[in-house]
Backbone as CSV, one residue per row, in Angstrom:
resi,resn,N_x,N_y,N_z,CA_x,CA_y,CA_z,C_x,C_y,C_z
1,SER,-3.298,25.012,5.720,-2.365,23.753,5.583,-1.576,24.066,7.254
2,ILE,-1.388,22.468,7.357,-0.594,22.130,8.471,0.449,21.294,8.301
3,GLY,1.743,21.583,8.856,2.978,20.966,8.675,3.505,20.421,10.057
4,ALA,4.911,20.387,10.086,5.278,20.105,11.314,6.690,20.364,11.679
5,ILE,7.320,20.463,12.830,8.999,20.722,13.046,9.346,19.505,13.754
6,GLU,10.002,18.530,12.837,10.420,17.307,13.338,11.585,16.998,12.636
7,GLN,12.387,16.108,13.308,13.853,15.642,12.680,13.467,15.021,11.220
8,HIS,14.265,15.361,10.253,14.222,14.695,8.860,15.554,14.187,8.454
9,THR,16.483,13.680,9.345,17.864,13.100,9.203,18.609,14.453,9.020
10,ALA,19.873,13.932,9.009,20.779,15.051,8.533,20.672,15.700,7.362
11,VAL,20.116,14.896,6.397,20.212,15.308,4.998,18.991,16.734,4.882
12,LEU,17.680,16.700,5.578,16.732,17.633,5.287,16.677,18.419,6.437
13,PRO,15.816,19.681,6.451,15.620,20.571,7.362,14.524,20.311,8.416
14,LEU,14.466,20.527,9.411,13.333,20.403,10.572,11.978,20.614,10.081
15,GLY,11.997,21.697,9.054,10.888,22.219,8.765,10.414,21.564,7.254
16,THR,10.782,20.329,7.000,10.349,19.783,5.676,8.954,19.556,5.242
17,ASP,8.282,18.949,6.284,6.755,18.889,6.234,6.208,20.285,6.109
18,THR,6.509,21.138,6.792,5.820,22.650,6.704,6.139,23.232,5.462
19,MET,7.384,23.166,4.777,8.030,23.518,3.651,7.047,23.082,2.211
20,ILE,7.072,21.553,2.555,6.408,20.901,1.339,5.111,21.213,1.395
21,ILE,4.251,21.231,2.285,2.571,21.378,2.245,2.456,23.032,1.990
22,ASN,3.273,23.765,2.470,3.038,25.345,1.978,3.222,25.651,0.806
23,GLU,4.146,25.043,-0.021,4.568,25.126,-1.378,3.145,24.610,-2.090
24,VAL,2.479,23.427,-1.674,1.415,22.906,-2.260,0.297,23.796,-2.127
25,ALA,-0.122,24.299,-0.629,-1.267,25.114,-0.805,-0.938,26.380,-1.291
26,GLU,0.361,26.947,-1.547,0.172,28.208,-2.510,-0.193,27.995,-3.589
27,ARG,0.134,26.706,-4.439,-0.095,26.391,-5.798,-1.897,26.038,-5.688
28,VAL,-2.210,25.502,-4.667,-3.820,25.325,-5.154,-4.472,26.686,-4.885
29,GLY,-3.958,27.480,-4.025,-4.701,29.045,-3.852,-4.713,29.620,-5.031
30,GLU,-3.456,29.294,-5.961,-3.585,30.051,-7.303,-4.715,29.309,-8.308
31,LYS,-4.556,27.885,-8.321,-5.331,27.368,-9.083,-6.818,27.491,-8.847
32,LEU,-7.256,27.771,-7.632,-8.609,27.955,-7.280,-9.041,29.318,-6.982
33,GLY,-8.250,30.317,-6.865,-8.562,31.683,-6.688,-8.836,31.802,-5.203
34,ALA,-8.353,31.047,-4.074,-8.555,31.085,-2.935,-7.673,31.758,-2.117
35,TYR,-8.315,32.065,-0.716,-7.239,32.574,0.029,-6.469,31.760,0.825
36,VAL,-5.301,32.045,0.999,-4.421,30.710,1.598,-3.921,31.170,2.902
37,VAL,-4.264,30.757,4.059,-3.866,31.145,5.513,-2.522,30.369,5.796
38,PRO,-1.486,31.169,6.225,-0.391,30.762,6.483,-0.128,29.385,7.241
39,THR,0.846,28.732,6.603,0.831,27.249,7.189,1.007,26.931,8.757
40,VAL,0.657,26.405,9.460,0.602,25.792,10.815,1.649,25.095,10.711
41,PRO,2.781,25.493,11.806,4.076,24.751,11.542,4.247,23.685,12.350
42,PHE,2.967,23.715,13.365,3.382,22.554,14.466,2.357,21.543,14.222
43,GLY,3.004,20.021,14.691,2.052,18.963,14.459,2.196,18.383,15.714
44,THR,1.551,16.886,15.725,1.644,15.993,16.911,2.769,15.098,16.589
45,SER,3.968,15.914,16.879,5.076,14.560,16.250,5.564,13.971,17.351
46,TYR,5.054,13.133,18.190,5.337,12.694,19.374,6.448,11.733,19.055
47,GLU,6.385,10.842,17.740,7.133,9.615,17.276,8.484,10.046,17.012
48,HIS,8.572,11.423,17.017,10.109,11.543,16.844,10.680,12.530,17.704
49,ARG,10.204,12.056,19.072,10.984,12.670,20.320,12.305,11.629,20.552
50,GLY,13.330,12.424,20.833,14.229,11.735,20.988,15.589,12.123,19.811
51,PHE,14.900,12.811,18.959,15.899,13.694,17.788,15.796,15.067,17.997
52,PRO,16.982,15.539,18.219,17.242,16.975,18.522,16.281,17.918,17.322
53,GLY,15.531,18.969,17.969,14.849,19.697,17.151,13.371,19.541,16.919
54,THR,13.058,18.408,17.362,11.529,18.013,16.975,10.862,18.854,17.955
55,VAL,9.798,19.500,17.597,8.782,20.351,18.472,7.174,19.854,18.086
56,TYR,6.517,19.553,19.329,5.046,18.955,18.918,4.176,19.623,19.893
57,ILE,2.916,19.678,19.428,1.980,20.002,20.416,1.148,18.830,20.753
58,ARG,0.251,18.924,21.429,-0.908,17.574,21.831,-2.116,17.783,21.161
59,PRO,-2.580,16.398,20.799,-3.773,16.317,19.912,-4.854,17.215,20.189
60,ASP,-4.936,17.436,21.504,-6.136,18.406,21.894,-5.958,19.765,21.462
61,THR,-4.849,20.227,21.521,-4.222,21.497,21.197,-4.577,21.576,19.663
62,LEU,-4.260,20.827,18.859,-4.458,20.861,17.627,-5.826,20.810,17.067
63,TYR,-6.606,19.950,17.833,-7.983,19.989,17.481,-8.907,21.379,18.037
64,LYS,-8.437,21.951,18.891,-8.943,23.273,19.047,-8.469,24.179,18.541
65,MET,-7.276,24.253,17.736,-6.630,25.445,16.712,-7.470,25.257,15.389
66,VAL,-7.524,23.894,15.025,-8.498,23.808,13.889,-9.759,24.485,13.900
67,LYS,-10.423,24.168,14.805,-11.850,24.473,15.076,-11.798,26.073,15.223
68,GLU,-10.816,26.652,16.068,-10.813,27.926,16.131,-10.435,28.870,15.033
69,MET,-9.532,28.339,14.290,-9.252,29.028,13.262,-10.313,29.113,12.116
70,ILE,-10.886,28.176,11.801,-12.022,27.933,10.563,-13.050,28.758,11.236
71,SER,-13.755,28.527,12.585,-14.762,29.347,12.950,-14.390,31.161,12.819
72,SER,-12.853,31.366,13.065,-12.889,32.917,12.850,-13.080,33.277,11.409
73,CYS,-12.704,32.175,10.438,-12.983,32.676,8.871,-14.348,32.842,8.954
74,TYR,-15.163,31.951,9.264,-16.740,31.825,9.048,-17.076,33.183,9.583
75,ASP,-16.738,33.606,10.985,-17.139,34.808,11.553,-16.931,36.174,10.583
76,GLU,-15.861,36.046,9.654,-15.521,37.179,8.732,-16.068,36.879,7.370
77,GLY,-16.918,36.084,7.159,-17.579,35.804,5.888,-16.809,34.896,5.105
78,ILE,-16.002,34.126,5.266,-15.225,33.042,4.682,-16.124,31.857,4.961
79,LYS,-16.958,31.145,4.126,-17.930,30.027,4.640,-17.394,28.716,3.958
80,LYS,-16.127,28.781,3.525,-15.711,27.237,3.025,-14.250,27.077,3.580
81,ALA,-13.973,26.043,3.852,-12.494,25.986,4.347,-12.026,24.419,4.079
82,ALA,-10.818,24.463,3.742,-10.175,23.308,3.443,-8.607,23.252,4.276
83,VAL,-8.970,22.070,5.028,-7.395,22.003,5.735,-6.477,20.965,5.025
84,ILE,-5.495,21.185,4.739,-4.658,20.577,3.870,-3.543,20.042,4.761
85,LEU,-3.354,18.629,4.928,-2.287,18.093,6.108,-1.191,17.740,5.375
86,GLY,0.087,18.015,6.026,1.214,18.047,5.444,2.078,16.903,6.165
87,HIS,1.233,16.236,7.021,1.637,15.021,7.693,1.016,14.045,8.143
88,GLY,1.280,12.935,8.221,0.475,11.526,8.237,-0.011,11.483,9.484
89,GLY,0.901,12.305,10.537,0.318,11.889,12.309,-0.742,13.012,12.553
90,LEU,-1.536,13.585,11.828,-2.318,14.517,12.340,-3.733,14.172,12.380
91,TRP,-3.804,13.060,13.062,-5.270,12.422,13.041,-6.274,13.186,13.664
92,MET,-5.993,14.083,14.526,-7.102,14.942,15.358,-7.817,15.819,14.414
93,VAL,-7.413,16.042,13.276,-8.121,17.251,12.254,-9.464,16.634,11.849
94,LYS,-9.392,14.962,11.646,-10.669,14.770,11.259,-11.787,14.698,12.229
95,PRO,-11.735,14.397,13.527,-12.840,14.968,14.240,-13.130,16.287,14.445
96,ALA,-12.413,17.171,14.569,-12.151,18.681,14.454,-13.126,19.309,13.465
97,ILE,-13.028,18.611,12.163,-13.783,19.042,11.112,-14.998,18.352,11.094
98,ARG,-15.239,17.191,11.630,-16.487,16.694,11.553,-17.384,17.421,12.742
99,ASP,-16.959,17.552,13.970,-17.687,18.347,14.860,-17.991,19.806,14.470
100,LEU,-16.987,20.475,13.854,-17.234,21.632,13.217,-18.405,21.644,12.406
101,ASN,-18.588,20.839,11.197,-19.478,20.864,10.712,-20.939,20.592,11.153
102,TYR,-20.906,20.159,12.215,-22.315,19.822,12.816,-22.567,21.080,13.814
103,GLU,-21.496,21.470,14.518,-21.687,22.689,15.455,-21.927,24.145,14.698
104,ARG,-21.420,24.113,13.372,-21.384,25.345,12.657,-21.916,25.246,11.461
105,PRO,-23.047,24.897,11.033,-24.036,24.791,9.796,-23.847,25.681,8.866
106,ASP,-23.455,26.971,9.305,-23.314,28.263,8.519,-22.142,27.974,7.733
107,GLY,-21.502,27.451,7.670,-20.152,27.043,7.096,-20.119,25.510,6.405
108,THR,-18.679,25.462,5.579,-18.623,23.883,5.332,-17.125,23.646,5.241
109,ALA,-16.554,22.931,5.996,-15.031,22.686,6.301,-14.671,21.039,5.674
110,ILE,-13.803,20.994,5.280,-13.290,19.631,4.746,-11.944,19.417,5.124
111,TRP,-11.263,18.191,4.924,-9.695,17.981,5.131,-9.389,17.153,4.099
112,LEU,-8.260,17.010,3.913,-7.420,16.059,3.010,-5.848,15.997,3.153
113,CYS,-5.185,15.136,3.095,-3.911,14.633,2.798,-3.487,14.627,1.507
114,PRO,-2.907,15.491,0.814,-2.564,15.520,-0.723,-1.842,14.184,-1.214
115,PHE,-0.903,13.745,-0.134,0.157,12.544,-0.261,-0.894,11.091,-0.663
116,ASP,-1.959,11.540,0.273,-2.959,10.153,0.305,-3.759,10.239,-1.127
117,ARG,-4.055,11.368,-1.357,-4.881,11.655,-2.701,-4.041,11.441,-3.886
118,ALA,-2.916,11.683,-3.916,-2.010,11.443,-5.260,-0.840,10.295,-5.162
119,ALA,-0.983,9.583,-4.207,-0.378,8.479,-4.113,-0.179,7.517,-5.442
120,GLY,-1.105,7.288,-5.873,-1.430,6.416,-6.883,-0.642,7.181,-8.240
121,LEU,-1.019,8.569,-8.255,-0.337,9.278,-9.263,1.014,9.725,-9.424
122,LEU,1.681,9.229,-8.168,3.037,9.656,-8.060,3.960,8.456,-8.266
123,LYS,3.133,7.216,-8.552,4.170,6.221,-8.858,5.110,6.004,-10.263
124,GLY,4.783,6.915,-10.910,5.509,7.032,-12.296,6.484,8.021,-11.763
125,THR,6.476,8.471,-10.766,7.477,9.569,-10.739,8.654,9.372,-9.484
126,ILE,7.785,8.725,-8.157,8.505,8.430,-7.209,8.788,6.684,-6.990
127,ASP,10.027,6.233,-7.392,10.021,4.877,-7.596,9.763,3.926,-6.346
128,THR,9.892,4.666,-5.079,9.534,4.025,-3.731,8.395,4.410,-3.206
129,ILE,7.550,5.236,-3.722,6.160,5.701,-3.121,5.676,5.048,-2.298
130,ASP,5.498,3.623,-2.429,4.857,2.617,-1.725,5.650,2.158,-0.459
131,LYS,6.944,2.804,-0.177,7.554,2.208,0.635,8.193,3.332,1.615
132,GLU,7.926,4.551,1.166,8.328,5.541,1.944,7.363,6.216,2.964
133,ILE,7.977,6.240,4.085,7.269,6.785,5.136,7.687,8.041,5.758
134,HIS,9.072,8.373,5.543,9.842,9.504,6.330,11.019,9.694,5.697
135,ALA,11.081,11.005,5.137,12.495,11.448,4.681,13.276,10.642,3.596
136,GLY,12.596,10.171,2.815,12.765,9.180,1.682,12.981,9.895,0.430
137,GLU,12.860,9.232,-0.381,12.905,9.549,-1.915,11.988,10.931,-2.401
138,PHE,10.683,10.607,-1.782,9.541,11.623,-2.128,9.951,13.065,-1.493
139,GLU,9.919,13.126,0.069,10.524,14.380,0.649,11.628,14.932,-0.060
140,THR,12.862,14.075,-0.067,13.967,14.573,-0.408,13.831,15.337,-1.698
141,SER,13.149,14.706,-2.500,13.161,15.196,-4.186,12.376,16.654,-4.115
142,CYS,11.166,16.863,-3.011,10.528,17.811,-2.928,11.440,18.817,-2.425
143,ILE,12.121,18.751,-1.200,12.901,19.772,-1.003,13.963,20.425,-1.854
144,MET,14.544,19.370,-2.595,15.476,19.420,-3.763,15.061,20.628,-4.841
145,ALA,13.803,20.515,-5.043,12.968,21.308,-5.940,12.464,22.693,-5.502
146,ILE,12.397,22.636,-3.787,11.860,23.905,-3.210,13.065,24.856,-2.829
147,ASP,14.241,24.287,-2.500,15.258,24.739,-1.767,16.406,23.925,-1.807
148,PRO,17.034,23.854,-3.039,18.294,22.633,-3.199,19.531,22.870,-1.850
149,GLU,19.633,24.268,-1.711,20.920,24.287,-0.792,20.414,23.822,0.725
150,ALA,19.224,23.616,0.856,18.838,22.927,2.223,19.199,21.525,2.368
151,VAL,19.302,20.921,1.131,19.439,19.453,1.358,21.078,19.082,1.487
152,LYS,21.321,18.111,2.316,22.588,17.854,2.337,22.914,16.263,2.007
153,MET,23.022,16.023,0.736,23.229,14.427,0.317,24.298,13.835,0.826
154,GLU,25.251,14.807,1.287,26.442,13.900,1.792,26.188,12.905,2.732
155,HIS,25.072,13.255,3.687,24.594,12.466,4.784,23.532,11.440,4.536
156,ALA,23.094,11.503,3.175,22.214,10.369,2.875,22.345,8.895,3.038
157,ARG,21.025,8.315,3.777,21.234,7.084,4.228,19.785,6.471,3.732
158,ASP,19.864,5.224,3.112,18.470,4.535,2.752,18.369,3.575,3.801
159,PHE,17.038,3.569,4.287,16.810,2.454,5.338,15.294,2.210,5.079
160,GLU,14.886,0.903,5.245,13.813,0.477,5.129,13.586,-0.692,6.142
161,PRO,12.766,-0.189,7.372,12.879,-1.028,8.645,11.734,-2.581,8.478
162,ASP,12.142,-3.303,9.148,11.069,-4.501,9.053,9.961,-4.374,10.282
163,ALA,9.133,-3.312,9.612,7.946,-2.898,10.428,7.183,-2.228,9.774
164,GLY,5.708,-2.277,9.884,4.771,-1.555,9.309,4.759,-0.105,10.095
165,ARG,3.865,0.740,9.136,3.789,2.116,9.830,2.970,2.262,10.996
166,GLU,2.115,1.258,11.196,1.455,1.369,12.417,2.263,1.133,13.726
167,TYR,3.576,0.782,13.399,4.473,0.363,14.940,4.865,2.114,15.269
168,LEU,4.691,3.106,14.661,4.795,4.486,15.175,3.800,4.775,16.147
169,ASP,2.888,3.869,16.246,1.714,4.215,17.175,2.103,3.198,18.620
170,TYR,3.084,2.466,18.590,3.770,1.864,19.581,4.934,2.222,20.305
171,VAL,5.834,2.415,19.505,7.327,3.049,19.663,7.719,3.888,18.706
172,SER,8.917,4.677,19.339,9.346,5.784,18.546,9.875,5.827,17.166
173,MET,10.104,6.562,16.513,10.772,6.247,14.971,12.180,6.226,15.402
174,LYS,13.039,6.463,16.446,14.215,6.553,16.994,14.672,4.810,17.126
175,GLN,13.458,4.332,17.696,13.710,2.785,18.067,13.651,1.992,16.705
176,ILE,12.793,2.670,15.863,12.575,1.554,14.458,13.828,2.020,13.639
177,SER,14.260,3.220,13.469,15.395,3.687,12.560,16.090,4.741,13.381
178,PRO,17.448,4.097,13.521,18.133,5.010,14.289,18.577,6.323,13.922
179,TYR,18.729,6.385,12.340,19.061,7.554,11.738,17.781,8.563,11.324
180,GLY,16.562,7.787,11.687,15.372,8.979,11.308,14.740,8.411,9.945
181,THR,15.519,7.961,9.043,15.164,7.613,7.877,14.110,6.149,7.568
182,TRP,13.283,6.678,6.789,12.390,5.472,6.372,11.773,5.583,4.934
183,GLY,13.015,5.114,4.039,12.797,5.369,2.634,14.314,5.201,2.134
184,HIS,14.022,5.841,0.733,15.509,5.629,0.127,16.014,7.103,-0.608
185,GLN,16.527,7.718,0.044,17.164,9.102,0.078,17.971,9.199,-1.296
186,SER,18.861,8.170,-1.551,19.692,7.921,-2.855,19.129,8.253,-4.045
187,LEU,17.766,7.904,-4.213,17.163,8.163,-5.468,16.423,9.308,-5.727
188,SER,16.545,10.189,-4.809,15.934,11.584,-5.213,16.588,12.216,-6.018
189,SER,15.661,13.508,-6.652,16.180,14.346,-7.721,15.520,15.658,-7.792
190,PRO,15.858,16.674,-8.202,15.029,17.897,-8.110,13.926,17.707,-9.140
191,GLU,14.109,16.980,-10.331,13.264,16.569,-11.328,12.076,15.915,-10.857
192,LYS,12.262,15.110,-10.139,11.154,14.091,-9.391,10.504,15.029,-8.416
193,GLY,11.170,15.966,-7.836,10.538,16.823,-6.647,9.700,17.770,-7.540
194,ARG,9.995,18.341,-8.602,9.279,18.919,-9.408,7.786,18.667,-10.007
195,LYS,8.134,17.429,-10.476,7.176,16.562,-11.100,5.847,16.148,-9.626
196,ALA,6.463,15.670,-8.753,5.708,15.263,-7.741,4.901,16.583,-6.886
197,LEU,5.564,17.830,-6.882,4.909,18.900,-6.348,3.593,19.273,-7.530
198,ASP,3.891,19.433,-8.570,2.764,19.369,-9.634,1.894,18.548,-9.595
199,ILE,1.907,17.391,-9.366,0.864,16.287,-9.140,0.127,16.477,-7.834
200,LEU,0.889,16.652,-6.993,-0.062,17.053,-5.708,-0.655,18.386,-5.394
201,ALA,-0.454,18.999,-6.271,-1.400,20.618,-6.618,-2.297,20.249,-7.111
202,THR,-2.266,19.656,-8.290,-3.289,19.347,-9.166,-4.354,18.459,-8.418
203,ALA,-3.780,17.284,-7.855,-4.701,16.477,-7.249,-5.563,16.853,-5.907
204,THR,-4.761,17.941,-5.401,-5.577,18.750,-4.076,-6.479,19.644,-4.811
205,ALA,-6.219,20.129,-5.742,-7.221,21.457,-6.321,-8.226,20.576,-6.752
206,ASP,-8.223,19.699,-7.504,-9.305,18.778,-8.115,-10.239,18.415,-7.073
207,TYR,-9.663,17.681,-6.145,-10.400,17.082,-4.996,-11.268,18.312,-4.239
208,ILE,-10.451,19.489,-4.049,-11.219,20.618,-3.250,-12.446,20.771,-3.906
209,LYS,-12.369,21.173,-5.296,-13.230,21.826,-6.031,-14.149,20.861,-6.373
210,GLY,-14.047,19.542,-6.379,-15.115,18.607,-6.715,-15.864,18.092,-5.342
211,THR,-15.172,18.264,-4.154,-16.031,18.138,-2.864,-16.963,19.078,-2.603
212,PHE,-16.350,20.269,-2.761,-17.375,21.418,-2.324,-18.475,21.767,-3.567
213,ALA,-18.153,21.224,-4.679,-19.392,21.142,-5.652,-20.422,20.130,-5.489
214,LYS,-19.939,19.127,-5.000,-21.028,17.766,-4.558,-21.612,18.438,-3.152
215,LEU,-20.752,18.899,-2.278,-21.465,19.091,-1.024,-22.445,20.393,-1.309
216,ASP,-22.322,21.285,-1.970,-23.232,22.350,-2.398,-24.662,21.875,-3.129
217,GLY,-24.073,20.661,-4.097,-25.560,19.875,-4.476,-26.589,19.575,-3.437
218,ILE,-25.705,18.481,-2.481,-26.174,17.759,-1.262,-26.904,19.114,-0.582
219,LYS,-26.337,20.066,-0.121,-27.037,21.187,0.745,-28.187,21.722,0.250
220,SER,-28.185,21.900,-1.393,-28.951,22.664,-1.774,-30.515,21.846,-1.858
221,LYS,-30.582,20.656,-1.837,-31.742,19.671,-2.074,-32.652,19.999,-0.899
């Protein structure tokens, strides 16, 4: 799994993405009986520059990391790998997985973002799931469930900018949202977080199991 170290307003810790995806990955590992590699905490979080605490790596660095980590697993006899993304900006993982599958046919690698896979399922739990981009109701609720002491709700701010997500490819988050929020923190609760984490883990495990089964069938022909 791959997370990030980046600002999540004064309400949430810098490691929010890493904490959430690590929790999901551990649950998925238990469901599938799979080996779980420690979560990579660094992402390509360029868009959060200007906020204290954000640490990012270059896309080409992430590309190499993904390929080399999975290749090392192949060399040790682990021939199936699923990369679980804990952040929306990890675009370089897709070409890394694509290249690896053609360069190393002795193994099979897939990638997925649990939040994308479970977005429709989360609608009954997270009221603003269609509007949240960063540090809103969903992420705040999840951290409330994982580590409630890490959440400082006295600093909560709701903010929904008049811009689409694609604007983060053009300007920084700080230019779009001065407080770093893109969502509704005030609607968060630990109960919502617990339900959301269950949904994410189940959807992720189902997708991984189903995808590998289908690929096994295709490769066996």
